[in-house]
C-alpha positions as CSV (number, residue, x, y, z in Angstrom):
1,M,0.0,0.2,-0.2
2,N,1.3,3.3,-1.1
3,L,1.2,6.5,1.0
4,S,-1.8,8.0,-0.6
5,D,-3.9,4.6,-0.4
6,A,-2.7,4.6,3.3
7,L,-3.8,8.0,4.2
8,K,-7.1,7.5,2.0
9,S,-8.0,4.7,4.5
10,I,-7.3,6.5,7.5
11,I,-9.3,9.7,6.5
12,K,-12.3,7.7,5.5
13,P,-13.5,5.2,8.2
14,H,-16.1,2.5,6.6
15,D,-17.9,-0.2,7.7
16,K,-18.0,-2.0,4.2
17,D,-16.9,-5.4,5.6
18,T,-18.5,-7.2,8.5
19,L,-16.2,-8.6,10.9
20,L,-15.8,-12.2,10.7
21,P,-15.9,-14.1,13.8
22,L,-12.8,-14.7,15.5
23,S,-11.5,-16.2,18.9
24,T,-8.8,-16.4,20.9
25,A,-7.3,-19.4,22.5
26,F,-8.2,-17.6,26.1
27,G,-11.9,-16.9,24.9
28,E,-12.5,-20.3,23.8
29,N,-11.4,-21.7,27.0
30,L,-13.4,-19.2,29.2
31,S,-15.7,-20.5,32.0
32,P,-18.7,-18.3,32.7
33,D,-18.1,-19.2,36.3
34,N,-14.6,-18.1,36.5
35,I,-14.6,-14.6,34.6
36,L,-11.4,-12.8,35.5
37,S,-11.4,-14.2,39.2
38,E,-8.0,-12.8,40.1
39,Y,-7.8,-10.1,42.7
40,P,-8.1,-7.0,40.4
41,R,-6.2,-4.3,42.5
42,P,-2.7,-6.1,43.2
43,Q,-1.3,-2.7,44.3
44,M,-3.5,-2.9,47.3
45,Q,-4.7,-6.2,48.0
46,R,-6.9,-7.5,50.9
47,D,-7.9,-11.1,51.7
48,S,-11.7,-9.8,51.4
49,F,-12.9,-10.1,47.6
50,I,-16.4,-10.9,46.2
51,P,-16.2,-11.1,42.5
52,L,-19.4,-10.0,40.6
53,N,-18.1,-10.9,37.0
54,G,-20.5,-13.4,35.4
55,Y,-24.1,-13.6,33.8
56,W,-26.2,-10.1,34.4
57,D,-29.6,-9.1,33.3
58,Y,-29.5,-6.3,30.3
59,A,-31.8,-4.4,28.4
60,I,-31.3,-1.5,25.9
61,T,-33.6,1.0,25.9
62,Q,-34.7,4.3,24.0
63,T,-35.4,6.4,27.0
64,S,-33.9,6.8,30.3
65,D,-36.9,5.1,32.2
66,F,-36.0,1.8,34.1
67,P,-37.0,-0.9,31.4
68,A,-40.4,-2.8,31.8
69,Q,-38.4,-6.4,31.4
70,Y,-34.8,-7.5,30.8
71,E,-33.9,-8.7,27.2
72,G,-31.4,-11.5,28.3
73,K,-28.2,-12.4,29.9
74,I,-24.8,-10.5,29.3
75,L,-21.4,-11.8,30.5
76,V,-20.0,-9.0,32.7
77,P,-17.6,-7.6,32.4
78,F,-17.5,-7.8,28.1
79,S,-19.2,-5.2,26.7
80,P,-22.4,-5.5,24.5
81,E,-20.5,-5.3,21.4
82,C,-18.2,-8.1,21.8
83,T,-19.0,-11.9,21.2
84,L,-17.8,-12.8,24.6
85,S,-20.7,-11.0,26.0
86,G,-23.4,-12.9,24.3
87,V,-25.1,-9.9,23.1
88,N,-23.1,-8.7,19.9
89,R,-25.0,-5.4,19.5
90,Q,-23.7,-2.2,18.9
91,L,-25.0,0.4,21.6
92,R,-26.1,3.5,19.8
93,P,-25.6,6.9,21.1
94,S,-29.2,7.7,21.3
95,E,-29.6,4.4,23.6
96,F,-29.6,3.3,27.2
97,L,-27.9,0.2,28.1
98,W,-29.2,-1.3,31.5
99,Y,-27.6,-4.0,33.8
100,H,-29.2,-5.9,36.8
101,T,-28.0,-8.3,39.4
102,C,-28.5,-9.3,42.9
103,L,-25.8,-8.8,45.2
104,P,-24.7,-12.2,47.1
105,V,-25.1,-10.3,50.5
106,T,-27.9,-11.2,52.5
107,D,-27.1,-9.9,56.0
108,K,-26.9,-5.9,56.2
109,P,-23.1,-5.3,57.8
110,A,-23.3,-3.4,61.2
111,A,-21.6,0.1,60.2
112,R,-19.5,-0.4,63.4
113,D,-18.1,-3.6,62.2
114,T,-17.6,-3.4,58.6
115,H,-18.4,-1.5,55.3
116,L,-19.3,-3.1,52.0
117,I,-17.3,-1.2,49.1
118,L,-18.6,-1.9,45.5
119,H,-16.0,-1.3,43.0
120,F,-16.4,-0.7,38.8
121,D,-13.0,-0.9,37.6
122,A,-14.2,1.0,34.1
123,V,-17.6,1.6,32.7
124,D,-17.8,3.4,29.1
125,Y,-19.1,6.1,29.4
126,R,-21.9,7.8,31.6
127,S,-22.9,5.6,34.1
128,E,-25.8,5.9,36.9
129,I,-25.9,3.3,39.9
130,Y,-29.1,2.2,41.6
131,L,-29.6,0.1,44.6
132,N,-33.0,-1.4,45.3
133,G,-34.5,1.2,42.9
134,S,-32.8,4.2,44.5
135,H,-30.1,6.2,42.8
136,I,-26.8,6.2,45.0
137,F,-24.0,7.2,42.4
138,S,-23.1,9.1,39.0
139,H,-19.8,8.7,37.1
140,K,-18.6,10.1,33.8
141,G,-15.5,8.6,32.1
142,G,-14.9,5.5,30.7
143,Y,-11.5,4.3,31.7
144,L,-10.9,4.8,35.1
145,P,-12.1,3.0,38.4
146,F,-14.7,4.0,41.1
147,Q,-16.0,3.0,43.9
148,I,-19.2,3.3,46.2
149,D,-19.7,2.7,50.0
150,L,-23.0,0.5,50.1
151,T,-23.2,0.1,54.0
152,D,-25.9,3.0,54.4
153,Y,-27.9,1.8,51.5
154,L,-28.0,-1.8,52.0
155,G,-31.5,-3.8,52.5
156,K,-32.0,-6.4,55.3
157,D,-32.8,-9.3,52.6
158,K,-32.2,-8.9,48.9
159,N,-30.3,-6.2,47.4
160,E,-30.8,-5.5,43.8
161,L,-28.0,-3.5,42.0
162,T,-29.0,-1.4,38.7
163,V,-26.8,0.3,36.3
164,M,-27.5,2.5,33.3
165,V,-25.0,3.2,30.9
166,Q,-24.9,5.8,27.8
167,D,-22.3,6.4,25.4
168,T,-21.7,8.7,22.4
169,T,-18.3,7.6,21.6
170,D,-17.0,9.7,18.9
171,L,-20.3,11.8,18.4
172,E,-19.1,14.0,21.0
173,S,-15.7,15.2,22.5
174,Q,-15.3,12.6,25.2
175,A,-12.2,10.9,25.6
176,R,-12.5,7.6,23.4
177,G,-9.4,6.4,22.1
178,K,-9.7,4.3,18.8
179,Q,-13.1,3.6,19.4
180,S,-15.5,4.5,16.4
181,L,-19.1,4.2,15.5
182,R,-17.6,4.1,12.0
183,R,-14.9,1.5,12.4
184,G,-12.4,1.1,9.6
185,G,-8.8,1.8,9.0
186,I,-6.9,2.9,12.1
187,F,-10.1,3.2,13.6
188,Y,-12.2,0.4,15.8
189,T,-15.5,-1.0,16.7
190,A,-16.7,1.1,19.6
191,Q,-17.5,-0.7,22.9
192,S,-19.6,0.6,25.5
193,G,-20.7,-0.2,29.0
194,I,-19.0,-2.2,31.9
195,W,-15.8,-3.5,30.4
196,Q,-13.4,-4.0,33.2
197,S,-14.2,-6.0,36.6
198,V,-17.0,-5.3,39.1
199,W,-16.4,-6.4,42.7
200,L,-17.2,-6.2,46.5
201,E,-15.0,-6.1,49.3
202,Q,-15.8,-5.8,53.0
203,V,-13.4,-3.4,55.2
204,P,-13.1,-1.8,58.7
205,P,-14.7,1.1,59.6
206,A,-11.1,2.7,59.9
207,H,-9.7,1.4,56.6
208,I,-6.9,2.3,54.3
209,K,-8.4,3.8,51.1
210,E,-5.3,4.7,48.9
211,L,-1.6,3.9,49.0
212,W,1.2,4.6,46.8
213,F,5.1,4.7,47.3
214,E,7.4,7.6,46.1
215,T,11.0,6.4,45.8
216,D,14.2,8.3,45.7
217,Y,16.6,6.0,43.9
218,D,20.0,7.9,44.8
219,A,19.2,8.4,48.3
220,R,18.0,5.0,48.7
221,L,14.9,6.4,50.3
222,V,11.2,5.4,50.0
223,T,8.3,7.3,51.0
224,A,4.9,5.8,51.5
225,H,1.7,7.8,50.9
226,V,-1.1,6.6,52.8
227,T,-4.6,7.7,52.8
228,A,-6.9,6.3,55.3
229,A,-10.7,6.7,56.5
230,A,-12.0,6.5,59.8
231,P,-15.5,7.2,61.5
232,H,-15.7,10.6,63.3
233,M,-14.6,10.0,67.2
234,P,-13.8,12.2,69.7
235,T,-10.1,11.4,69.6
236,I,-7.9,9.5,66.9
237,H,-6.2,7.7,69.8
238,E,-9.0,5.0,70.1
239,F,-7.4,3.6,67.0
240,S,-4.2,1.4,66.6
241,P,-0.9,3.2,65.0
242,L,-0.3,3.0,61.2
243,S,2.3,0.4,60.6
244,L,4.6,-0.9,57.4
245,S,6.6,-4.1,57.0
246,V,8.8,-4.2,54.0
247,L,10.2,-7.4,52.9
248,A,13.0,-8.3,50.3
249,K,13.4,-12.2,49.3
250,G,11.4,-13.0,52.3
251,K,13.4,-11.2,54.6
252,E,11.8,-8.5,56.6
253,I,14.5,-5.4,56.0
254,V,12.1,-2.3,57.2
255,H,9.5,-1.9,60.1
256,Q,7.8,1.5,60.9
257,S,4.6,2.7,62.8
258,M,3.3,6.2,63.5
259,H,0.3,7.6,64.8
260,Y,-1.6,9.3,62.2
261,E,-2.3,13.0,61.5
262,F,-5.7,14.9,60.8
263,Q,-6.3,16.3,57.5
264,D,-8.7,19.0,57.5
265,S,-11.9,16.9,56.3
266,S,-14.2,20.1,56.4
267,T,-14.6,20.0,52.8
268,P,-13.7,16.3,52.1
269,K,-12.9,14.8,48.2
270,C,-15.6,12.3,49.1
271,S,-19.4,11.4,47.9
272,Q,-22.4,9.6,49.6
273,T,-21.3,8.0,52.7
274,D,-17.8,8.7,52.7
275,C,-18.4,12.0,54.0
276,Q,-19.4,10.6,57.1
277,D,-15.7,9.7,57.6
278,Q,-12.9,11.5,59.1
279,I,-9.8,11.3,56.3
280,F,-6.4,10.8,57.5
281,R,-3.1,11.4,55.4
282,A,0.3,9.8,56.6
283,R,3.7,9.5,55.3
284,L,6.1,7.0,56.2
285,S,10.0,7.2,55.0
286,F,12.3,4.8,55.3
287,T,15.8,3.9,53.9
288,I,16.7,0.8,52.1
289,P,19.6,-0.9,53.9
290,E,22.7,-1.2,51.5
291,D,22.6,-5.0,51.6
292,A,19.0,-5.1,50.4
293,F,18.9,-2.5,47.7
294,Y,18.1,-3.9,44.4
295,S,17.5,-2.1,41.4
296,W,14.5,-2.8,39.1
297,S,15.1,-3.3,35.2
298,P,13.6,-5.3,32.6
299,E,16.4,-7.9,32.9
300,E,15.9,-8.1,36.6
301,P,12.5,-6.6,37.8
302,F,12.8,-6.8,41.5
303,L,9.8,-5.8,43.4
304,Y,9.6,-5.4,47.2
305,D,6.6,-6.6,49.2
306,V,5.0,-4.5,51.6
307,H,2.4,-5.0,54.1
308,V,0.6,-1.9,55.8
309,T,-1.9,-1.9,58.7
310,F,-4.4,0.6,60.0
311,G,-6.2,-0.5,62.8
312,K,-7.9,-3.8,61.9
313,D,-7.1,-3.3,58.3
314,T,-4.2,-5.1,56.4
315,V,-3.3,-4.6,52.6
316,Q,-0.4,-6.5,50.8
317,S,1.3,-4.2,48.2
318,Y,4.9,-3.4,46.6
319,F,7.3,-1.3,45.0
320,A,10.5,-1.1,43.1
321,M,13.5,1.1,43.0
322,R,14.5,2.7,39.8
323,I,14.7,6.3,38.2
324,F,14.2,7.2,34.6
325,T,16.1,10.5,33.6
326,I,17.5,12.0,30.4
327,E,21.1,12.4,30.6
328,K,24.1,13.3,28.2
329,L,26.1,10.0,28.8
330,H,26.3,8.5,25.4
331,E,28.5,5.6,24.5
332,S,30.5,7.7,21.9
333,R,29.4,11.3,22.5
334,T,28.7,13.1,25.7
335,D,26.7,15.8,24.3
336,I,23.6,14.0,23.1
337,P,20.7,13.6,25.9
338,V,19.5,10.1,25.8
339,F,17.1,8.0,27.7
340,C,18.7,6.4,31.0
341,L,17.5,3.6,33.3
342,N,19.2,3.9,36.6
343,H,21.3,6.5,35.3
344,K,22.7,4.2,32.3
345,P,21.8,4.7,28.8
346,Y,19.1,2.2,27.8
347,F,18.0,1.8,24.6
348,L,14.1,1.5,24.6
349,M,13.3,-1.1,22.1
350,G,9.2,-0.7,21.8
351,V,6.2,-1.9,20.2
352,L,2.7,-0.2,20.0
353,D,0.2,-2.0,22.3
354,Q,-3.6,-1.2,21.4
355,G,-5.2,-3.6,23.9
356,Y,-7.8,-4.8,21.6
357,W,-9.0,-8.3,21.4
358,P,-11.5,-10.1,18.7
359,D,-13.6,-11.6,21.3
360,G,-13.3,-9.2,24.2
361,L,-12.5,-5.9,22.3
362,Y,-11.2,-3.7,25.2
363,T,-11.4,-6.3,27.6
364,A,-8.8,-9.4,27.5
365,P,-10.7,-12.7,28.0
366,S,-8.4,-13.7,30.7
367,D,-5.5,-12.8,32.9
368,E,-3.3,-15.4,31.1
369,A,-4.0,-13.1,28.2
370,L,-2.6,-10.3,29.0
371,I,0.4,-12.2,30.4
372,Y,0.9,-13.6,27.0
373,D,1.2,-10.4,25.1
374,I,4.0,-9.3,27.4
375,T,5.8,-12.5,27.9
376,A,5.5,-12.7,23.9
377,M,7.1,-9.6,23.2
378,K,9.8,-10.0,25.9
379,S,11.0,-13.1,24.2
380,L,11.3,-11.0,20.7
381,G,13.5,-8.6,22.6
382,F,11.2,-6.1,23.2
383,N,11.6,-4.2,26.6
384,M,8.9,-1.4,26.3
385,L,5.3,-1.1,25.5
386,R,3.7,2.0,24.4
387,K,0.1,1.6,25.8
388,H,-1.9,3.1,22.8
389,I,-4.3,5.8,24.3
390,K,-6.0,3.2,26.3
391,V,-6.0,2.7,30.0
392,E,-5.6,-0.8,30.7
393,S,-6.8,-3.1,34.0
394,A,-4.5,-2.9,37.1
395,R,-3.3,-6.3,36.6
396,W,-1.6,-5.6,33.2
397,Y,0.4,-2.8,34.8
398,Y,0.8,-5.3,37.8
399,H,2.6,-8.1,35.2
400,C,4.8,-5.2,33.5
401,D,6.1,-4.6,36.9
402,R,6.7,-8.3,37.9
403,L,7.7,-9.6,34.8
404,G,10.1,-6.5,33.5
405,M,8.7,-4.5,31.0
406,I,8.8,-0.8,30.6
407,V,5.5,1.1,29.7
408,C,5.1,4.3,28.0
409,Q,1.5,5.3,28.9
410,D,-0.7,7.4,26.6
411,M,-3.5,9.4,27.9
412,V,-7.0,9.0,26.2
413,N,-7.5,11.1,23.4
414,G,-10.8,13.1,22.9
415,G,-12.1,16.2,20.8
416,S,-14.8,16.4,18.1
417,C,-14.4,15.0,14.6
418,Y,-10.9,15.1,13.6
419,H,-9.9,17.1,10.6
420,M,-7.8,14.4,9.2
421,P,-6.3,16.0,6.1
422,V,-4.7,18.2,8.8
423,I,-3.5,15.8,11.4
424,S,-2.7,13.3,8.7
425,Y,-1.5,14.5,5.5
426,L,-0.1,17.8,6.4
427,P,2.4,16.2,8.7
428,T,3.0,13.2,6.7
429,L,3.7,14.9,3.5
430,F,5.0,18.0,4.9
431,P,6.9,17.2,8.1
432,K,8.7,20.3,8.7
433,L,5.5,22.5,8.0
434,S,3.6,20.6,10.7
435,S,6.1,21.9,13.2
436,H,4.7,25.4,13.0
437,L,1.1,24.7,13.7
438,K,0.5,26.0,17.5
439,D,-2.3,24.0,19.4
440,S,-3.7,27.5,20.6
441,Y,-6.0,27.3,17.5
442,Y,-8.6,24.8,19.3
443,A,-10.7,24.6,16.1
444,M,-8.1,23.0,13.8
445,L,-7.4,20.2,16.4
446,S,-10.8,19.6,17.3
447,R,-10.8,21.4,20.9
448,K,-13.5,24.0,20.6
449,D,-15.6,22.8,23.4
450,E,-14.1,24.3,26.3
451,A,-16.3,21.9,28.7
452,A,-14.6,19.0,26.9
453,R,-11.3,20.7,27.3
454,V,-11.8,20.6,31.0
455,Q,-13.1,17.2,31.4
456,W,-10.0,15.8,29.5
457,E,-7.6,17.6,31.8
458,K,-9.3,16.4,34.7
459,E,-9.5,12.6,33.3
460,C,-5.4,13.2,32.6
461,A,-4.8,14.1,36.2
462,E,-7.0,11.2,37.4
463,T,-5.3,8.8,35.3
464,I,-1.8,9.8,36.5
465,D,-2.9,9.8,40.3
466,Y,-4.5,6.3,39.5
467,L,-1.1,4.7,37.7
468,K,1.8,6.5,39.4
469,F,1.7,3.9,41.7
470,F,3.0,1.3,39.0
471,P,7.0,1.5,38.8
472,S,7.1,0.2,35.2
473,I,5.6,3.1,33.9
474,A,8.4,5.6,32.5
475,I,6.5,8.0,30.2
476,W,3.6,9.9,29.9
477,V,2.3,10.8,26.6
478,P,-0.8,13.3,26.7
479,F,-1.3,13.7,23.0
480,N,-0.8,11.6,20.0
481,E,-0.7,13.0,16.2
482,G,-2.7,16.0,17.2
483,W,-5.7,14.0,18.2
484,G,-7.5,16.3,20.2
485,Q,-4.4,18.4,21.5
486,F,-4.2,21.6,22.9
487,D,-2.4,23.7,25.4
488,T,0.6,21.2,25.4
489,A,3.1,23.3,27.2
490,R,0.7,23.9,30.2
491,I,-0.6,20.4,30.1
492,T,3.1,19.0,30.2
493,D,3.7,21.3,33.4
494,M,0.8,20.0,35.1
495,I,1.7,16.6,34.6
496,R,5.5,17.4,35.9
497,E,4.1,18.8,38.7
498,K,2.0,16.0,39.6
499,D,4.3,13.4,39.0
500,P,8.2,14.7,38.8
501,S,9.4,11.1,38.7
502,R,8.6,10.2,35.2
503,L,9.4,11.6,31.8
504,I,7.0,13.3,29.4
505,D,6.5,12.8,25.4
506,S,4.3,15.8,25.3
507,A,3.4,15.4,21.4
508,S,4.1,12.2,20.0
509,G,4.3,12.2,16.0
510,W,4.1,15.7,15.4
511,F,2.9,19.1,16.1
512,D,5.8,19.5,18.7
513,Q,5.4,22.6,21.0
514,N,9.0,22.6,22.2
515,C,8.2,21.2,25.5
516,G,8.6,17.8,27.3
517,D,11.6,15.4,27.3
518,F,11.5,14.0,23.8
519,I,11.7,15.1,20.1
520,S,9.1,12.7,19.1
521,V,8.6,11.7,15.8
522,H,6.4,9.0,13.6
523,N,7.8,7.6,10.2
524,Y,6.2,4.9,8.5
525,F,7.2,6.2,4.8
526,R,10.8,7.8,4.8
527,P,14.0,6.3,5.5
528,L,14.7,6.2,9.1
529,S,17.1,8.8,10.5
530,V,18.0,11.0,13.5
531,P,17.9,14.9,13.1
532,V,21.3,16.7,12.7
533,K,20.6,19.8,14.9
534,T,21.2,21.1,18.8
535,W,18.6,19.1,20.8
536,G,19.1,20.9,24.0
537,S,18.0,18.7,26.8
538,R,15.5,16.7,24.9
539,A,16.2,13.1,23.7
540,F,14.9,11.7,20.4
541,L,12.4,9.1,20.3
542,L,11.0,7.4,17.0
543,S,7.5,6.7,18.9
544,E,6.0,4.8,15.8
545,Y,7.7,3.3,12.9
546,G,7.0,-0.1,10.7
547,G,3.5,-0.6,10.4
548,F,4.2,-3.9,8.2
549,A,1.2,-5.5,7.0
550,C,1.1,-9.5,6.7
551,H,-2.5,-10.9,6.1
552,I,-2.8,-14.5,7.6
553,K,-5.7,-16.3,6.2
554,E,-8.3,-17.7,8.8
555,H,-6.5,-15.5,11.5
556,A,-8.0,-12.0,10.6
557,S,-11.5,-10.6,10.9
558,V,-11.5,-9.0,7.7
559,N,-10.6,-9.2,4.3
560,R,-9.9,-6.0,3.8
561,I,-5.9,-5.1,4.6
562,F,-4.8,-1.9,6.1
563,G,-1.1,-1.3,6.3
564,Y,1.7,1.2,5.6
565,K,3.7,-1.8,3.9
566,R,2.1,-5.0,2.4
567,Y,3.8,-8.2,2.4
568,D,2.3,-11.3,0.9
569,T,4.3,-14.0,2.9
570,L,5.4,-14.4,6.5
571,E,9.0,-15.0,4.9
572,D,8.8,-11.8,3.1
573,F,7.6,-10.1,6.4
574,R,10.2,-11.6,8.5
575,H,13.0,-10.5,6.1
576,A,11.7,-7.1,5.8
577,Y,11.5,-6.7,9.7
578,H,15.1,-7.8,10.2
579,E,16.3,-5.6,7.6
580,L,14.4,-2.9,9.0
581,I,15.9,-3.6,12.7
582,E,19.5,-4.3,11.9
583,K,20.2,-2.1,8.8
584,S,17.9,0.9,9.6
585,L,17.0,1.2,13.3
586,L,20.0,-0.2,15.5
587,P,22.5,1.9,13.8
588,L,20.7,4.9,14.8
589,K,21.8,4.4,18.2
590,E,25.2,5.6,17.8
591,Q,23.7,8.8,16.3
592,G,21.7,9.1,19.6
593,L,18.4,7.5,18.9
594,S,17.0,6.7,22.5
595,G,14.3,4.3,21.7
596,A,11.7,3.4,18.9
597,V,8.1,1.9,19.1
598,F,7.3,-0.6,16.1
599,T,3.8,-0.8,14.9
600,Q,2.3,-3.1,16.5
601,L,2.0,-5.8,18.9
602,S,-1.2,-7.5,17.2
603,D,-3.3,-6.9,14.2
604,V,-6.7,-5.2,15.1
605,E,-9.5,-5.5,12.8
606,E,-8.5,-4.0,9.5
607,E,-4.9,-3.1,10.6
608,M,-2.8,-6.2,9.8
609,N,0.4,-4.8,10.8
610,G,0.8,-6.8,14.1
611,I,3.5,-9.1,15.3
612,L,0.9,-11.4,16.4
613,T,-2.5,-12.0,14.6
614,Y,-5.6,-10.5,16.0
615,D,-6.5,-14.0,17.4
616,R,-3.2,-14.2,19.0
617,K,-2.5,-17.8,17.4
618,V,0.2,-16.7,15.0
619,N,3.3,-15.1,15.9
620,K,4.8,-13.7,12.5
621,L,8.2,-13.2,13.8
622,E,8.4,-16.7,15.5
């Protein structure tokens, strides 16, 4: 496929070809009684865990009134658009998707003894939550978790949970990633509703709400940031101290405890019954002993185990010691800034990861499926995954932490209908001109809606707060190829203030605004090269390249093929890949290239440029 054909496919999404049935081995072996049953929040794990994944009642209605009856069963957490859900129906923007189930809790817990917390790990996009017919919660945003304390809402006997969802996808300016109601080319089938795990946990009235670790690699210093909640009491001394234990290779190396401090809760950041609680924030700092200090890297992904106790509540967690920097430590020239891991130059051999599945769309069929993608890429020599404009489940990041895979994390793009000639033709045909386009021209980059800009910025900040726990994440990417890009320099400063420990690829691809830690380029059609100019303090990152397409019969969901270069046989595909890597890419390391992201991990619908087929049954490079 030549440049003109590729760009036309991008600019004119279509739905001419019906998706062919395609499944992964993970989906084929799925048991409806055991759906994603692993503990869904490994960064803060308790013994109490009640999964709610499985068959729920569902209905799709034309109004926001409760349905008169339900149409059938949907397998949660798979969206209605995917085959694994059992529904296979696209939710339209004017429709309402309803879920209904009964909670497996028959006795109402006494508030003084325990609280019952309901967790939704992701619901796309607007959701209203009801218990026993009464509205208890509202949420907007399709990619981040939210929780509800159900304690005060529970009935004595049967408790019926109902969820209403509405999703306009790309008809409005909401964050949506690659989802489109007119799939085709580089845009994929839109999915809606619950697409990550739903679960319950019981916690004591005084319990830990949030936990993350701030690490100072050079000082060997770790600070545990703990947010806890407790009922309003005359004094705080009625509770036990906050304590923390750190283990390395099974041996306790740190044990600390402290009495917690008040945080003024006159205007608490809470909703519903949380506002009856008093919020405590504590920091416990400690130094790792020299004989127990282990650096994290993809080659040796060492994790420290942690137990944190607050009153009667205990959680298990972990952290890692590593540092990501841009330094002028190139092997042959000291004036070239390069990416460094633990103060040593480290070449990022990356691959683009869309996180789509033919049978589950956004939802991986199993935990083993998540692990397979990571380990398959590691076996081929990749040490970095660029999670492309999608926020994954917490277990995916946990597996990257423990298996040793650096993550470049995109924010989820939004904005109104994209002006593809501006953001695809212009930068591809005239890359030098694209660097002069300023992102203050909101209309040109589909960002006229001020409320949508505010909402995107809110979700960006919440994404950082949610994911900053995971040590494998090295780079934040706020904008990709100008899709809904705006105020890049200000957004970069905001991200830097929220998380100074990581690097920022401010504008991946083009429309560079002279900020962030990387000069970031996408190159599919020209010889790979490194710019010859003064870089300042920024490193050079080839954030997308490759795009080699190879259609494997009976392992594709459509007959139409999209890719930037097409190869008819696996032998030709492999030869072209190795030629590109060995003769064009790796020699650029000597010129200061810090990393490169090959497109892509797997085929997705029409895009046949994956290393794996869409069904994950063929590894084209194996």
